[in-house]
C-alpha positions as CSV (number, residue, x, y, z in Angstrom):
1,M,135.2,120.8,4.5
2,K,131.9,121.4,2.8
3,K,133.1,120.1,-0.6
4,L,134.8,117.1,1.0
5,A,131.8,116.1,3.1
6,N,129.5,116.3,0.1
7,E,131.8,114.3,-2.0
8,V,132.0,111.6,0.7
9,K,128.2,111.6,1.0
10,D,127.8,111.1,-2.7
11,F,130.5,108.5,-2.9
12,M,129.2,106.3,0.0
13,K,125.5,106.3,-0.9
14,S,123.9,103.1,-2.2
15,D,120.5,101.8,-2.9
16,K,120.3,100.5,0.7
17,K,122.0,103.4,2.5
18,K,121.7,107.2,2.2
19,Y,123.9,109.8,3.8
20,V,123.4,113.4,4.8
21,A,126.2,116.0,5.0
22,R,125.8,118.4,7.9
23,P,127.9,121.4,9.1
24,F,128.6,122.3,12.8
25,N,128.0,125.9,12.0
26,R,125.5,126.4,9.2
27,F,126.2,130.1,9.1
28,E,129.8,129.6,8.3
29,P,129.7,126.3,6.3
30,E,133.1,126.8,4.6
31,D,135.1,127.0,7.8
32,T,133.4,124.6,10.2
33,V,133.4,121.0,11.2
34,W,131.3,118.7,9.0
35,W,129.7,115.4,9.5
36,V,128.3,112.8,7.1
37,T,125.5,110.9,8.9
38,P,123.6,107.8,7.9
39,G,120.2,109.3,8.6
40,S,118.3,112.6,8.3
41,D,117.5,112.9,12.0
42,W,118.8,116.1,13.6
43,P,120.5,116.3,16.0
44,A,122.3,113.1,14.9
45,Y,123.7,112.3,18.4
46,K,122.6,108.6,18.2
47,Y,124.5,107.8,15.0
48,G,128.1,106.9,14.3
49,K,129.2,109.6,11.9
50,Y,132.1,110.5,9.6
51,M,133.6,113.7,10.8
52,F,135.9,116.2,9.1
53,R,137.9,118.8,10.9
54,K,140.7,121.1,9.7
55,Y,143.6,122.4,11.6
56,N,146.0,124.6,9.6
57,D,146.9,122.6,6.5
58,I,145.8,119.2,7.9
59,I,142.3,117.7,7.7
60,Y,141.4,115.1,10.3
61,I,139.0,112.5,9.0
62,G,137.4,109.8,11.1
63,L,134.6,108.6,13.2
64,N,132.5,110.5,15.7
65,I,130.4,108.7,18.3
66,E,128.5,110.3,21.2
67,K,127.1,109.1,24.5
68,G,124.1,110.9,25.8
69,Y,122.9,111.5,29.3
70,G,121.2,108.8,31.4
71,I,117.5,108.6,32.1
72,E,118.1,110.0,35.5
73,L,118.4,113.4,33.9
74,S,115.2,113.3,31.9
75,Q,113.7,116.2,33.8
76,M,116.9,118.3,33.6
77,V,118.0,118.2,29.9
78,S,116.2,118.1,26.5
79,N,114.7,114.8,25.4
80,N,117.1,114.5,22.5
81,A,120.1,114.5,24.8
82,I,118.8,111.5,26.8
83,M,120.5,108.3,25.4
84,T,118.1,105.5,24.4
85,E,118.7,102.0,23.2
86,E,118.9,103.2,19.6
87,W,122.2,105.0,20.2
88,I,125.3,103.4,18.6
89,W,127.3,104.1,21.8
90,H,126.0,101.0,23.5
91,E,127.2,98.6,20.8
92,F,130.4,100.5,20.3
93,I,131.6,100.6,23.9
94,E,130.9,96.9,24.5
95,A,132.7,96.0,21.3
96,A,135.7,98.3,22.1
97,A,135.9,96.9,25.7
98,Q,136.1,93.4,24.3
99,G,138.9,94.4,21.9
100,E,136.8,94.2,18.8
101,F,137.9,97.7,17.7
102,N,141.6,97.0,17.9
103,N,141.9,95.8,14.4
104,T,140.2,98.9,13.1
105,I,142.7,101.2,14.9
106,E,145.6,99.2,13.6
107,S,144.2,99.2,10.0
108,L,143.8,103.0,10.1
109,A,147.4,103.4,11.3
110,Q,148.8,101.0,8.7
111,N,146.8,102.4,5.8
112,N,147.9,105.9,6.6
113,S,151.5,105.2,7.6
114,G,151.1,107.4,10.7
115,D,149.3,108.2,13.8
116,V,145.7,107.7,14.8
117,H,144.3,110.4,17.1
118,V,141.6,109.4,19.7
119,L,140.0,112.5,21.3
120,M,137.4,112.2,24.0
121,G,135.5,115.0,25.8
122,F,133.4,114.6,28.9
123,G,130.7,117.2,29.7
124,E,128.8,117.1,33.0
125,F,125.2,117.9,32.6
126,N,125.2,121.1,34.6
127,Q,128.2,122.5,32.7
128,V,127.2,121.7,29.1
129,D,124.3,123.1,27.0
130,K,123.8,120.3,24.5
131,E,121.8,122.7,22.3
132,S,125.1,124.3,21.4
133,D,126.5,121.0,20.0
134,Y,129.8,121.1,21.7
135,Y,132.5,118.6,20.5
136,A,135.2,116.9,22.4
137,D,138.0,119.4,22.7
138,V,135.8,122.2,24.2
139,F,134.6,120.1,27.1
140,P,136.0,120.9,30.5
141,N,137.3,117.3,30.7
142,N,139.1,116.1,27.6
143,I,141.9,113.8,26.7
144,T,143.8,113.0,23.5
145,Y,145.6,109.8,22.8
146,I,148.0,109.1,20.0
147,F,148.1,105.5,18.6
148,K,151.5,104.8,17.0
149,D,153.6,101.7,16.5
150,N,150.9,99.5,18.0
151,S,150.8,101.5,21.3
152,I,148.7,104.3,22.6
153,E,149.7,107.2,24.9
154,A,147.8,110.1,26.4
155,K,149.0,113.6,25.5
156,D,149.4,116.3,28.1
157,K,149.3,114.0,31.1
158,E,150.1,116.9,33.3
159,Q,146.9,118.7,32.4
160,N,144.3,117.9,35.2
161,M,140.8,116.8,34.4
162,R,138.2,118.9,36.1
163,A,136.5,115.6,37.2
164,E,138.9,113.3,39.0
165,M,137.1,110.2,37.9
166,F,138.6,110.5,34.5
167,E,142.3,110.9,35.6
168,K,142.9,107.1,35.5
169,L,142.1,107.1,31.7
170,K,145.5,108.8,31.1
171,E,147.2,105.5,32.2
172,A,145.4,103.3,29.6
173,K,147.8,100.9,27.9
174,G,145.7,100.3,24.8
175,F,142.5,101.2,23.1
176,Q,140.6,98.3,24.7
177,D,141.9,99.3,28.1
178,I,140.3,102.8,27.7
179,F,136.8,101.4,27.3
180,K,137.2,98.8,29.9
181,M,138.0,101.6,32.3
182,M,135.0,103.6,31.1
183,L,132.6,100.8,31.8
184,G,133.8,100.8,35.4
185,I,133.3,104.6,36.0
186,N,130.5,105.3,38.4
187,G,128.4,108.3,37.6
188,L,129.1,108.3,33.8
189,S,125.4,108.7,33.1
190,Y,125.7,112.3,34.3
191,F,128.3,113.0,31.6
192,W,128.0,113.6,27.9
193,V,130.9,111.8,26.0
194,D,132.1,113.0,22.6
195,L,134.5,110.6,20.9
196,F,136.5,111.3,17.8
197,I,138.8,108.8,16.2
198,G,140.6,110.2,13.2
199,V,143.7,110.4,11.1
200,P,145.5,113.4,9.6
201,F,145.0,113.5,5.9
202,E,146.4,116.1,3.5
203,I,144.1,117.2,0.7
204,K,145.0,119.8,-1.9
205,D,142.4,122.2,-3.3
206,D,142.6,120.7,-6.7
207,D,142.2,117.0,-5.7
208,K,140.0,115.1,-8.1
209,E,137.5,112.3,-7.7
210,L,140.3,109.7,-7.7
211,E,141.4,111.0,-4.3
212,I,138.0,109.9,-2.9
213,Y,138.8,106.3,-3.8
214,K,142.1,106.7,-2.0
215,L,140.4,108.1,1.0
216,D,137.9,105.3,0.9
217,N,140.6,102.6,1.0
218,Q,142.5,104.4,3.8
219,I,139.8,105.5,6.1
220,L,136.1,105.4,5.0
221,S,135.7,101.7,4.4
222,V,137.6,100.9,7.5
223,L,135.1,102.8,9.7
224,E,132.0,102.1,7.7
225,K,130.8,99.4,10.1
226,W,130.2,102.0,12.7
227,I,128.4,104.6,10.5
228,K,124.9,103.7,11.6
């Protein structure tokens, strides 16, 4: 992951935009999740970020966006966990609820001739220590959708969410539907939301620079609008 993240960082940089590669676990950088962020701020919660995760022989590459806690919790959590107007989440969820992200999901699926995975985790403020930088699938409430053949379906529908307010998300009929539902959830300001949208991408150890161009066409350039 370290090599790939740094290659992406170098490939995507321009005179107007710089990127930083960051590991989830800096003590085990070869075996951890990596992000490529559009700024040097850390933690980088407010940014849309490229994210790289490995499961067995498959690398999942995509977009990570986070929603912080509401101002109501300013006396209960660290300042950097309180969401401000600078966070990309605001722009993203409004656009997604209006259907503006549908073409992005469809492009990812078409470019990669396969599935797109949408993973969301919801962490209630009294159950999550944001100093630990949890990500979606370790939250007590999480859901994974698979986008395939222009439809989306929740996996593991029989698995109960710890917070009942999120159960209805399992019935979403499309990507836009997910975020319309989320905008209507009362009490969401008390939850951290970690969103990862990614595709499985096989990379061999001896892949050369040419593969980065392939990766750019398939994934990076499709998501670049939200890396900010």
